C-alpha positions as CSV (number, residue, x, y, z in Angstrom):
1,M,11.1,53.3,217.0
2,M,13.8,55.8,216.5
3,Q,14.5,58.6,219.0
4,K,12.9,62.0,218.6
5,Q,14.4,64.6,216.4
6,T,15.8,66.6,219.3
7,T,17.8,63.6,220.6
8,V,19.1,62.9,217.1
9,A,20.1,66.5,216.5
10,A,22.0,66.5,219.8
11,C,23.9,63.3,218.8
12,V,24.7,64.7,215.4
13,A,25.9,68.0,216.9
14,M,28.5,66.1,218.9
15,A,29.7,64.2,215.8
16,L,29.6,67.1,213.2
17,G,29.4,70.3,215.2
18,A,26.3,72.0,216.2
19,G,24.1,73.8,213.6
20,V,22.9,77.3,214.0
21,T,19.5,78.9,213.7
22,A,18.3,81.1,210.9
23,S,18.6,84.2,213.1
24,A,22.2,83.3,214.0
25,L,23.0,82.8,210.3
26,A,21.6,86.3,209.6
27,R,24.0,87.8,212.2
28,Q,26.9,86.1,210.6
29,T,26.3,87.2,207.0
30,A,27.2,90.9,206.7
31,S,28.6,90.7,203.1
32,P,25.9,91.2,200.4
33,D,27.3,88.3,198.4
34,V,27.2,86.0,201.4
35,E,23.6,87.1,202.2
36,R,22.6,86.6,198.6
37,H,23.9,83.0,198.5
38,V,22.6,82.2,202.0
39,A,19.1,83.5,201.0
40,A,19.2,81.5,197.8
41,A,20.2,78.4,199.7
42,R,17.4,78.9,202.3
43,E,14.9,79.2,199.5
44,A,16.2,76.1,197.8
45,A,16.1,74.2,201.1
46,G,12.5,75.0,201.6
47,A,10.6,72.7,203.9
48,E,12.4,69.6,202.7
49,H,16.1,70.3,203.7
50,P,16.0,72.7,206.7
51,R,18.4,70.8,208.9
52,F,20.9,70.3,206.1
53,F,20.7,74.0,205.3
54,D,21.3,75.1,209.0
55,Y,24.3,72.9,209.2
56,L,25.9,73.6,205.8
57,C,25.3,77.3,205.4
58,R,26.6,78.4,208.8
59,A,29.8,80.4,209.0
60,P,32.8,78.3,209.8
61,Q,33.4,77.7,213.5
62,P,37.0,78.3,214.8
63,R,38.7,75.2,216.0
64,A,40.6,75.0,219.2
65,S,44.3,74.2,218.5
66,R,45.7,71.1,220.0
67,P,48.8,71.1,222.2
68,V,52.1,70.4,220.4
69,A,52.5,67.2,222.3
70,S,49.2,66.0,221.1
71,R,49.9,66.8,217.4
72,A,53.2,65.0,217.6
73,R,51.7,61.7,218.8
74,T,52.3,59.0,216.2
75,Q,50.5,56.1,217.8
76,P,46.7,56.1,217.8
77,T,45.0,56.3,221.2
78,R,42.2,53.8,221.5
79,R,39.2,55.6,222.9
80,Q,36.5,53.8,224.9
81,P,33.4,53.4,222.8
82,P,30.4,55.3,224.1
83,P,27.7,53.4,225.8
84,R,25.1,51.7,223.6
85,S,22.4,53.9,225.1
86,D,24.1,56.9,223.5
87,W,23.9,55.6,219.9
88,Y,21.7,52.6,219.4
89,A,18.7,53.0,217.0
90,E,16.3,50.3,215.8
91,P,16.6,49.0,212.3
92,A,13.8,49.8,209.9
93,K,12.5,48.9,206.5
94,V,12.4,52.0,204.4
95,F,11.6,50.7,200.9
96,D,10.9,47.2,199.6
97,N,14.6,46.8,199.0
98,L,16.2,49.3,201.2
99,Y,16.7,49.1,205.0
100,F,18.0,51.5,207.6
101,L,20.7,50.1,209.8
102,G,22.1,53.3,211.3
103,T,22.6,54.8,214.7
104,R,21.0,58.0,216.2
105,S,23.3,60.2,214.1
106,L,24.9,57.9,211.5
107,N,23.0,56.3,208.6
108,A,23.9,52.9,207.3
109,W,21.8,51.3,204.6
110,A,21.2,47.7,203.3
111,L,20.2,47.3,199.7
112,T,18.7,43.9,199.0
113,T,19.1,42.4,195.5
114,S,18.6,39.0,193.9
115,G,22.3,38.5,194.1
116,G,22.9,39.5,197.7
117,I,23.0,42.5,200.1
118,V,24.9,45.7,199.6
119,I,25.8,47.6,202.8
120,I,26.3,51.4,202.4
121,D,28.5,53.0,205.0
122,P,29.2,50.4,207.7
123,L,29.5,52.7,210.8
124,Y,32.1,52.3,213.5
125,D,33.7,49.0,214.6
126,Y,31.9,49.1,217.9
127,N,28.4,49.3,216.5
128,V,28.6,47.3,213.3
129,E,27.6,44.1,215.2
130,A,24.6,45.5,216.9
131,E,23.3,47.8,214.2
132,I,24.2,46.0,210.9
133,I,24.7,42.3,211.6
134,E,22.0,42.0,214.3
135,G,19.9,44.6,212.6
136,L,19.7,42.5,209.5
137,R,18.6,39.5,211.5
138,T,16.0,41.6,213.3
139,L,14.6,42.5,209.9
140,G,14.5,38.9,208.8
141,L,17.5,39.1,206.6
142,D,20.7,37.0,206.7
143,P,24.0,38.9,207.1
144,A,25.7,36.0,205.4
145,D,24.1,37.4,202.2
146,I,26.3,40.5,202.3
147,T,28.3,40.6,199.1
148,H,29.5,44.3,198.9
149,V,30.2,47.1,201.3
150,L,30.3,50.6,199.8
151,V,32.1,53.3,201.8
152,S,31.1,56.7,200.6
153,H,34.3,58.3,201.9
154,G,37.3,57.4,204.0
155,H,36.4,58.7,207.4
156,G,36.3,56.3,210.4
157,D,32.6,56.8,211.2
158,H,31.8,55.3,207.8
159,Y,34.5,52.7,207.2
160,G,35.1,51.4,210.8
161,G,32.8,48.4,210.4
162,A,34.0,47.4,207.0
163,Q,36.8,45.2,208.1
164,Q,34.5,42.9,210.2
165,L,32.1,42.5,207.3
166,Q,34.9,41.8,204.9
167,R,36.5,39.2,207.2
168,Q,33.3,37.5,208.5
169,F,31.3,37.4,205.3
170,G,33.8,37.8,202.5
171,A,32.2,41.0,201.4
172,R,33.9,43.1,198.7
173,V,34.7,46.6,199.9
174,L,34.5,49.6,197.6
175,L,36.1,53.0,198.0
176,S,37.6,55.4,195.5
177,A,41.4,55.1,195.0
178,P,42.1,58.5,196.7
179,D,40.1,57.6,199.7
180,W,41.7,54.1,199.9
181,D,45.0,56.0,200.1
182,M,43.7,58.4,202.7
183,M,42.1,55.8,204.8
184,L,45.1,53.4,204.9
185,A,47.4,56.3,205.8
186,N,45.2,57.3,208.7
187,T,46.7,56.6,212.1
188,G,43.3,56.6,213.8
189,S,42.1,53.7,215.8
190,Q,39.3,52.5,213.5
191,P,40.2,49.1,211.8
192,K,40.8,49.3,208.1
193,P,39.6,46.7,205.6
194,T,42.1,45.2,203.1
195,R,42.3,47.2,199.9
196,D,39.8,45.9,197.5
197,I,37.6,47.5,194.7
198,E,38.6,51.0,193.6
199,V,35.6,52.9,192.4
200,T,36.0,55.1,189.4
201,D,33.9,58.0,188.1
202,G,30.7,56.8,186.4
203,Q,31.3,53.2,187.4
204,Q,28.3,51.0,187.8
205,L,28.0,48.0,190.1
206,S,25.6,45.2,189.2
207,V,24.5,42.9,192.0
208,G,21.8,40.5,190.9
209,D,18.9,42.4,189.5
210,T,20.1,45.8,190.8
211,Q,22.6,48.4,189.5
212,L,24.2,51.2,191.4
213,R,25.8,54.1,189.7
214,F,28.8,56.0,191.3
215,T,29.9,59.6,190.7
216,L,33.2,60.9,192.2
217,T,32.5,64.2,193.9
218,P,35.8,65.3,195.6
219,G,35.5,67.9,198.3
220,H,34.6,66.5,201.6
221,T,37.4,64.0,201.0
222,P,39.7,63.6,197.9
223,G,37.6,60.8,196.4
224,T,34.1,61.1,197.9
225,I,31.6,58.8,196.2
226,S,28.0,59.9,195.5
227,T,25.6,57.2,194.5
228,L,22.4,56.6,192.7
229,V,20.4,53.7,194.4
230,P,17.3,52.2,192.7
231,V,14.5,51.6,195.3
232,R,11.0,50.2,195.1
233,D,7.8,51.0,197.0
234,G,5.1,48.5,196.1
235,G,4.8,48.6,192.3
236,R,6.6,51.9,191.9
237,S,10.3,52.4,191.2
238,H,12.3,55.3,192.4
239,V,15.9,56.5,192.4
240,A,17.6,57.6,195.6
241,A,20.5,60.1,195.4
242,L,23.1,59.8,198.2
243,W,25.4,62.8,198.4
244,G,28.5,61.1,199.8
245,G,30.3,63.9,201.6
246,T,28.7,66.8,203.5
247,A,30.8,68.9,205.9
248,M,32.8,71.7,204.2
249,R,36.3,73.1,205.0
250,P,36.8,76.9,204.6
251,T,39.3,77.0,201.8
252,E,38.9,78.3,198.2
253,E,40.0,75.0,196.7
254,F,37.5,73.0,198.8
255,Y,34.5,75.3,198.1
256,T,35.3,75.3,194.4
257,R,35.6,71.5,194.2
258,Y,32.4,71.2,196.3
259,V,30.4,73.3,193.9
260,A,31.7,71.4,190.9
261,G,30.9,68.1,192.5
262,A,27.4,69.2,193.3
263,Q,26.8,70.4,189.8
264,K,28.1,67.1,188.4
265,F,26.1,64.8,190.6
266,A,23.0,67.0,190.1
267,A,23.2,66.4,186.4
268,V,23.6,62.7,186.9
269,A,20.7,62.6,189.3
270,A,18.5,64.7,187.0
271,E,19.2,62.4,184.1
272,A,18.2,59.4,186.2
273,G,15.0,61.1,187.5
274,A,16.2,60.8,191.2
275,D,13.3,61.7,193.5
276,V,14.6,60.4,196.8
277,V,17.4,61.8,199.0
278,I,19.3,59.6,201.4
279,S,22.4,60.5,203.4
280,N,25.0,59.0,205.7
281,H,23.9,61.3,208.5
282,A,20.3,61.8,209.7
283,I,20.7,65.5,210.0
284,F,21.0,65.8,206.2
285,D,18.1,63.6,205.0
286,R,15.9,63.7,208.1
287,A,15.9,59.9,208.2
288,D,14.8,59.9,211.8
289,E,11.7,61.9,211.1
290,K,10.8,60.1,208.0
291,I,11.1,56.6,209.5
292,E,8.8,57.7,212.3
293,A,6.3,58.9,209.6
294,L,6.6,55.5,207.9
295,A,5.5,53.8,211.0
296,T,2.1,55.5,210.8
297,R,1.8,55.6,207.0
298,G,-1.6,54.5,205.8
299,A,-2.6,52.7,202.6
300,G,-2.3,55.2,199.8
301,D,-0.3,57.8,201.8
302,P,2.8,59.2,200.1
303,H,6.1,57.8,201.0
304,P,8.0,60.2,203.3
305,F,11.3,59.7,201.6
306,V,9.9,60.3,198.1
307,I,10.3,64.1,197.8
308,G,10.1,64.4,194.0
309,E,12.7,65.4,191.4
310,E,12.4,69.1,191.9
311,A,13.0,68.9,195.7
312,T,15.9,66.6,195.0
313,Q,17.5,69.1,192.6
314,N,16.8,71.9,195.1
315,M,19.1,70.1,197.5
316,F,22.0,70.4,195.0
317,K,21.1,74.1,194.5
318,M,21.2,74.6,198.2
319,I,24.6,72.8,198.5
320,Q,26.1,75.0,195.8
321,H,24.8,78.2,197.3
322,C,26.2,77.3,200.7
323,A,29.6,76.6,199.2
324,Q,29.4,79.9,197.2
325,A,28.6,81.7,200.5
326,G,31.7,80.2,201.9
327,L,33.7,81.5,199.0
328,A,32.2,84.9,199.5
329,R,33.2,84.9,203.2
330,L,36.8,84.2,202.2
331,A,36.7,87.2,199.9
332,R,35.6,89.6,202.7
Protein backbone atom coordinates (compact mmCIF):
# COMPACT_ATOMS: atom_id res chain seq x y z
CA MET A 1 0.00 0.00 0.00
CA MET A 2 1.25 3.44 -0.89
CA GLN A 3 2.01 6.08 1.72
CA LYS A 4 -0.63 8.60 2.69
CA GLN A 5 -1.17 11.78 0.68
CA THR A 6 0.66 13.97 3.19
CA THR A 7 3.81 11.88 2.92
CA VAL A 8 3.68 11.91 -0.87
CA ALA A 9 3.10 15.64 -1.00
CA ALA A 10 6.11 16.22 1.21
CA CYS A 11 8.31 14.09 -1.04
CA VAL A 12 7.08 15.86 -4.17
CA ALA A 13 7.67 19.23 -2.56
CA MET A 14 11.34 18.34 -2.16
CA ALA A 15 11.57 17.27 -5.80
CA LEU A 16 9.53 20.01 -7.46
CA GLY A 17 9.16 22.81 -4.94
CA ALA A 18 6.37 23.14 -2.41
CA GLY A 19 2.88 24.08 -3.61
CA VAL A 20 0.84 26.86 -2.06
CA THR A 21 -2.64 27.01 -0.63
CA ALA A 22 -5.53 28.75 -2.30
CA SER A 23 -5.37 31.60 0.23
CA ALA A 24 -1.66 32.07 -0.47
CA LEU A 25 -2.43 32.15 -4.19
CA ALA A 26 -4.99 34.87 -3.60
CA ARG A 27 -2.41 37.02 -1.84
CA GLN A 28 -0.05 36.66 -4.81
CA THR A 29 -2.50 37.70 -7.53
CA ALA A 30 -3.06 41.46 -7.35
CA SER A 31 -3.38 41.98 -11.12
CA PRO A 32 -6.96 41.62 -12.44
CA ASP A 33 -5.70 39.57 -15.41
CA VAL A 34 -3.76 37.25 -13.12
CA GLU A 35 -6.76 36.87 -10.82
CA ARG A 36 -9.05 36.15 -13.77
CA HIS A 37 -6.86 33.36 -15.11
CA VAL A 38 -6.19 31.88 -11.68
CA ALA A 39 -9.93 31.85 -10.96
CA ALA A 40 -10.64 30.19 -14.31
CA ALA A 41 -7.91 27.63 -13.64
CA ARG A 42 -9.32 26.90 -10.18
CA GLU A 43 -12.78 26.37 -11.65
CA ALA A 44 -11.41 24.03 -14.33
CA ALA A 45 -9.42 22.09 -11.73
CA GLY A 46 -12.53 21.43 -9.69
CA ALA A 47 -12.38 18.42 -7.38
CA GLU A 48 -10.32 16.37 -9.82
CA HIS A 49 -7.09 18.38 -10.21
CA PRO A 50 -6.62 20.43 -7.00
CA ARG A 51 -3.03 19.40 -6.28
CA PHE A 52 -2.00 20.07 -9.88
CA PHE A 53 -3.66 23.50 -9.69
CA ASP A 54 -1.97 24.42 -6.41
CA TYR A 55 1.42 23.59 -7.86
CA LEU A 56 1.03 24.99 -11.37
CA CYS A 57 -0.81 28.25 -10.69
CA ARG A 58 1.39 29.52 -7.89
CA ALA A 59 3.49 32.61 -8.45
CA PRO A 60 7.11 31.79 -9.40
CA GLN A 61 9.37 31.31 -6.41
CA PRO A 62 12.76 33.10 -6.45
CA ARG A 63 15.76 30.81 -6.73
CA ALA A 64 18.79 31.24 -4.56
CA SER A 65 21.81 31.94 -6.74
CA ARG A 66 24.66 29.46 -6.60
CA PRO A 67 28.21 30.57 -5.82
CA VAL A 68 30.38 31.30 -8.87
CA ALA A 69 32.67 28.39 -8.01
CA SER A 70 29.69 26.03 -8.08
CA ARG A 71 28.49 27.31 -11.45
CA ALA A 72 31.96 26.89 -12.93
CA ARG A 73 32.27 23.22 -11.96
CA THR A 74 32.44 21.09 -15.10
CA GLN A 75 32.62 17.59 -13.63
CA PRO A 76 29.38 16.16 -12.19
CA THR A 77 29.40 15.49 -8.49
CA ARG A 78 27.92 12.14 -7.59
CA ARG A 79 25.40 12.55 -4.82
CA GLN A 80 24.66 9.78 -2.39
CA PRO A 81 21.24 8.32 -3.21
CA PRO A 82 18.62 8.86 -0.52
CA PRO A 83 17.73 5.92 1.70
CA ARG A 84 15.16 3.49 0.33
CA SER A 85 12.76 4.39 3.13
CA ASP A 86 12.53 7.92 1.70
CA TRP A 87 11.28 6.93 -1.74
CA TYR A 88 10.12 3.31 -1.99
CA ALA A 89 6.48 2.63 -2.93
CA GLU A 90 4.79 -0.69 -3.59
CA PRO A 91 3.95 -1.56 -7.20
CA ALA A 92 0.28 -1.79 -8.11
CA LYS A 93 -1.99 -2.97 -10.87
CA VAL A 94 -4.01 0.02 -12.07
CA PHE A 95 -5.73 -1.27 -15.21
CA ASP A 96 -5.78 -4.71 -16.82
CA ASN A 97 -2.78 -3.67 -18.90
CA LEU A 98 -1.24 -0.77 -16.94
CA TYR A 99 0.82 -1.03 -13.76
CA PHE A 100 2.26 1.55 -11.39
CA LEU A 101 6.01 1.13 -10.72
CA GLY A 102 6.83 4.52 -9.24
CA THR A 103 8.17 5.96 -6.02
CA ARG A 104 6.40 8.14 -3.47
CA SER A 105 6.71 11.18 -5.76
CA LEU A 106 7.73 9.89 -9.20
CA ASN A 107 5.40 7.85 -11.38
CA ALA A 108 6.66 5.11 -13.66
CA TRP A 109 4.28 2.93 -15.64
CA ALA A 110 4.39 -0.49 -17.27
CA LEU A 111 2.07 -1.07 -20.21
CA THR A 112 1.63 -4.75 -21.06
CA THR A 113 0.93 -5.80 -24.64
CA SER A 114 0.88 -9.03 -26.64
CA GLY A 115 4.32 -8.02 -27.95
CA GLY A 116 6.06 -7.09 -24.70
CA ILE A 117 6.14 -4.46 -21.97
CA VAL A 118 6.54 -0.71 -22.49
CA ILE A 119 8.02 1.22 -19.55
CA ILE A 120 7.09 4.89 -19.32
CA ASP A 121 9.56 7.12 -17.42
CA PRO A 122 12.10 4.77 -15.79
CA LEU A 123 12.95 6.82 -12.67
CA TYR A 124 16.47 7.33 -11.31
CA ASP A 125 19.32 4.86 -11.66
CA TYR A 126 19.27 4.11 -7.92
CA ASN A 127 15.64 2.97 -7.82
CA VAL A 128 15.09 1.36 -11.22
CA GLU A 129 16.09 -2.05 -9.84
CA ALA A 130 13.80 -1.98 -6.81
CA GLU A 131 10.80 -0.22 -8.32
CA ILE A 132 10.75 -1.34 -11.94
CA ILE A 133 12.64 -4.62 -12.27
CA GLU A 134 11.65 -6.11 -8.92
CA GLY A 135 8.29 -4.37 -9.10
CA LEU A 136 7.43 -6.25 -12.28
CA ARG A 137 8.38 -9.53 -10.66
CA THR A 138 6.26 -8.74 -7.61
CA LEU A 139 3.30 -8.21 -9.94
CA GLY A 140 3.92 -11.53 -11.69
CA LEU A 141 5.46 -9.99 -14.80
CA ASP A 142 8.83 -10.75 -16.37
CA PRO A 143 11.19 -7.77 -16.81
CA ALA A 144 12.85 -9.68 -19.65
CA ASP A 145 9.69 -8.85 -21.62
CA ILE A 146 10.51 -5.12 -21.62
CA THR A 147 10.80 -4.08 -25.27
CA HIS A 148 10.55 -0.28 -25.13
CA VAL A 149 11.30 2.51 -22.66
CA LEU A 150 9.56 5.82 -23.29
CA VAL A 151 11.12 8.88 -21.63
CA SER A 152 8.62 11.74 -21.60
CA HIS A 153 11.36 14.37 -21.31
CA GLY A 154 15.09 14.56 -20.79
CA HIS A 155 15.39 15.18 -17.06
CA GLY A 156 17.38 12.82 -14.87
CA ASP A 157 14.48 11.79 -12.65
CA HIS A 158 12.80 10.31 -15.72
CA TYR A 159 15.68 8.94 -17.79
CA GLY A 160 18.12 7.80 -15.07
CA GLY A 161 16.98 4.17 -15.13
CA ALA A 162 16.80 3.86 -18.93
CA GLN A 163 20.42 2.84 -19.43
CA GLN A 164 20.09 -0.23 -17.22
CA LEU A 165 16.91 -1.37 -18.96
CA GLN A 166 18.53 -0.80 -22.34
CA ARG A 167 21.66 -2.76 -21.45
CA GLN A 168 20.10 -5.53 -19.38
CA PHE A 169 17.05 -6.30 -21.51
CA GLY A 170 17.87 -4.80 -24.91
CA ALA A 171 14.97 -2.35 -24.63
CA ARG A 172 14.58 0.36 -27.26
CA VAL A 173 14.63 3.83 -25.71
CA LEU A 174 12.46 6.63 -27.07
CA LEU A 175 12.94 10.40 -26.64
CA SER A 176 12.34 13.31 -28.96
CA ALA A 177 15.40 14.53 -30.88
CA PRO A 178 15.64 17.85 -28.96
CA ASP A 179 15.55 16.01 -25.66
CA TRP A 180 18.12 13.42 -26.79
CA ASP A 181 20.38 16.41 -27.50
CA MET A 182 19.61 18.05 -24.17
CA MET A 183 20.05 14.86 -22.16
CA LEU A 184 23.31 13.83 -23.79
CA ALA A 185 24.75 17.31 -23.26
CA ASN A 186 23.82 17.26 -19.59
CA THR A 187 26.80 16.93 -17.25
CA GLY A 188 24.67 15.58 -14.41
CA SER A 189 25.44 12.30 -12.72
CA GLN A 190 22.51 10.24 -13.97
CA PRO A 191 23.62 7.62 -16.55
CA LYS A 192 22.41 8.16 -20.09
CA PRO A 193 21.14 5.52 -22.49
CA THR A 194 22.66 5.15 -25.93
CA ARG A 195 20.82 7.31 -28.46
CA ASP A 196 18.08 5.25 -30.03
CA ILE A 197 14.58 6.05 -31.33
CA GLU A 198 13.78 9.72 -31.97
CA VAL A 199 10.08 10.39 -31.45
CA THR A 200 8.42 12.75 -33.92
CA ASP A 201 5.17 14.68 -33.59
CA GLY A 202 2.14 12.49 -34.25
CA GLN A 203 4.21 9.31 -34.33
CA GLN A 204 2.55 6.07 -33.29
CA LEU A 205 4.26 3.10 -31.70
CA SER A 206 2.74 -0.33 -32.21
CA VAL A 207 3.79 -3.05 -29.79
CA GLY A 208 1.84 -6.25 -30.28
CA ASP A 209 -1.85 -5.45 -30.02
CA THR A 210 -1.34 -1.98 -28.56
CA GLN A 211 -0.67 1.40 -30.14
CA LEU A 212 0.60 4.51 -28.37
CA ARG A 213 0.34 7.97 -29.93
CA PHE A 214 2.87 10.71 -29.27
CA THR A 215 2.44 14.47 -29.44
CA LEU A 216 5.39 16.83 -29.03
CA THR A 217 4.49 19.55 -26.54
CA PRO A 218 7.62 21.73 -26.09
CA GLY A 219 7.74 23.89 -23.01
CA HIS A 220 8.88 22.01 -19.94
CA THR A 221 11.77 20.84 -22.14
CA PRO A 222 12.50 21.51 -25.83
CA GLY A 223 10.95 18.22 -26.92
CA THR A 224 8.56 17.06 -24.20
CA ILE A 225 6.43 14.11 -25.32
CA SER A 226 2.78 13.80 -24.31
CA THR A 227 1.24 10.40 -24.89
CA LEU A 228 -2.10 8.69 -25.39
CA VAL A 229 -2.10 5.26 -23.75
CA PRO A 230 -4.91 2.75 -24.39
CA VAL A 231 -5.97 0.98 -21.19
CA ARG A 232 -8.56 -1.65 -20.28
CA ASP A 233 -10.72 -2.23 -17.23
CA GLY A 234 -12.59 -5.51 -17.50
CA GLY A 235 -14.48 -5.37 -20.76
CA ARG A 236 -14.20 -1.61 -21.11
CA SER A 237 -11.58 0.31 -23.08
CA HIS A 238 -10.31 3.73 -22.07
CA VAL A 239 -7.67 6.19 -23.25
CA ALA A 240 -5.21 7.72 -20.79
CA ALA A 241 -3.63 11.10 -21.49
CA LEU A 242 -0.14 11.62 -20.08
CA TRP A 243 0.89 15.31 -20.14
CA GLY A 244 4.63 14.86 -20.40
CA GLY A 245 6.05 18.05 -18.86
CA THR A 246 4.60 19.92 -15.94
CA ALA A 247 6.70 22.55 -14.16
CA MET A 248 6.81 25.98 -15.80
CA ARG A 249 9.57 28.57 -16.16
CA PRO A 250 8.68 32.28 -15.85
CA THR A 251 9.49 33.52 -19.34
CA GLU A 252 7.20 34.77 -22.09
CA GLU A 253 8.56 32.24 -24.59
CA PHE A 254 8.01 29.37 -22.17
CA TYR A 255 4.46 30.31 -21.20
CA THR A 256 3.50 30.85 -24.85
CA ARG A 257 4.85 27.46 -25.89
CA TYR A 258 3.20 25.83 -22.89
CA VAL A 259 -0.21 27.20 -23.84
CA ALA A 260 0.23 26.10 -27.45
CA GLY A 261 1.29 22.61 -26.38
CA ALA A 262 -1.69 22.23 -24.05
CA GLN A 263 -4.09 23.33 -26.79
CA LYS A 264 -2.50 20.92 -29.24
CA PHE A 265 -2.56 17.87 -26.96
CA ALA A 266 -6.06 18.73 -25.72
CA ALA A 267 -7.33 18.49 -29.30
CA VAL A 268 -5.57 15.16 -29.83
CA ALA A 269 -6.95 13.83 -26.54
CA ALA A 270 -10.47 15.02 -27.34
CA GLU A 271 -10.40 13.32 -30.73
CA ALA A 272 -9.34 10.06 -29.08
CA GLY A 273 -11.95 10.34 -26.32
CA ALA A 274 -9.35 10.38 -23.53
CA ASP A 275 -11.09 9.90 -20.18
CA VAL A 276 -8.13 9.03 -17.92
CA VAL A 277 -5.28 11.26 -16.75
CA ILE A 278 -1.92 9.86 -15.71
CA SER A 279 1.29 11.72 -15.01
CA ASN A 280 4.96 11.25 -14.20
CA HIS A 281 4.47 12.81 -10.74
CA ALA A 282 1.82 11.75 -8.23
CA ILE A 283 1.07 15.33 -7.29
CA PHE A 284 -0.37 15.93 -10.76
CA ASP A 285 -2.63 12.88 -11.21
CA ARG A 286 -3.20 11.94 -7.54
CA ALA A 287 -1.97 8.44 -8.32
CA ASP A 288 -1.29 7.78 -4.65
CA GLU A 289 -4.88 8.55 -3.62
CA LYS A 290 -6.39 6.66 -6.53
CA ILE A 291 -4.31 3.54 -6.00
CA GLU A 292 -5.42 3.50 -2.37
CA ALA A 293 -9.02 3.75 -3.59
CA LEU A 294 -8.45 0.86 -5.99
CA ALA A 295 -7.46 -1.35 -3.08
CA THR A 296 -10.97 -1.06 -1.63
CA ARG A 297 -12.89 -0.87 -4.92
CA GLY A 298 -15.94 -3.09 -4.90
CA ALA A 299 -17.55 -4.91 -7.80
CA GLY A 300 -19.39 -2.39 -9.94
CA ASP A 301 -17.67 0.62 -8.33
CA PRO A 302 -16.27 3.25 -10.72
CA HIS A 303 -12.57 3.15 -11.49
CA PRO A 304 -10.80 5.98 -9.60
CA PHE A 305 -8.57 6.83 -12.57
CA VAL A 306 -11.47 7.07 -15.05
CA ILE A 307 -12.50 10.71 -14.63
CA GLY A 308 -14.35 11.20 -17.92
CA GLU A 309 -13.68 13.20 -21.05
CA GLU A 310 -14.90 16.52 -19.62
CA ALA A 311 -12.63 16.37 -16.55
CA THR A 312 -9.73 15.35 -18.77
CA GLN A 313 -10.30 18.38 -20.99
CA ASN A 314 -10.67 20.56 -17.91
CA MET A 315 -7.11 19.66 -16.96
CA PHE A 316 -5.90 21.19 -20.21
CA LYS A 317 -8.01 24.30 -19.61
CA MET A 318 -6.47 24.62 -16.16
CA ILE A 319 -2.96 24.23 -17.59
CA GLN A 320 -3.59 26.95 -20.17
CA HIS A 321 -5.04 29.39 -17.64
CA CYS A 322 -2.14 28.85 -15.23
CA ALA A 323 0.31 29.61 -18.05
CA GLN A 324 -1.72 32.68 -19.08
CA ALA A 325 -1.64 33.81 -15.45
CA GLY A 326 2.15 33.54 -15.69
CA LEU A 327 2.15 35.73 -18.78
CA ALA A 328 -0.04 38.26 -16.99
CA ARG A 329 2.39 38.34 -14.04
CA LEU A 330 5.23 39.16 -16.46
CA ALA A 331 3.21 42.05 -17.86
CA ARG A 332 2.70 43.69 -14.45
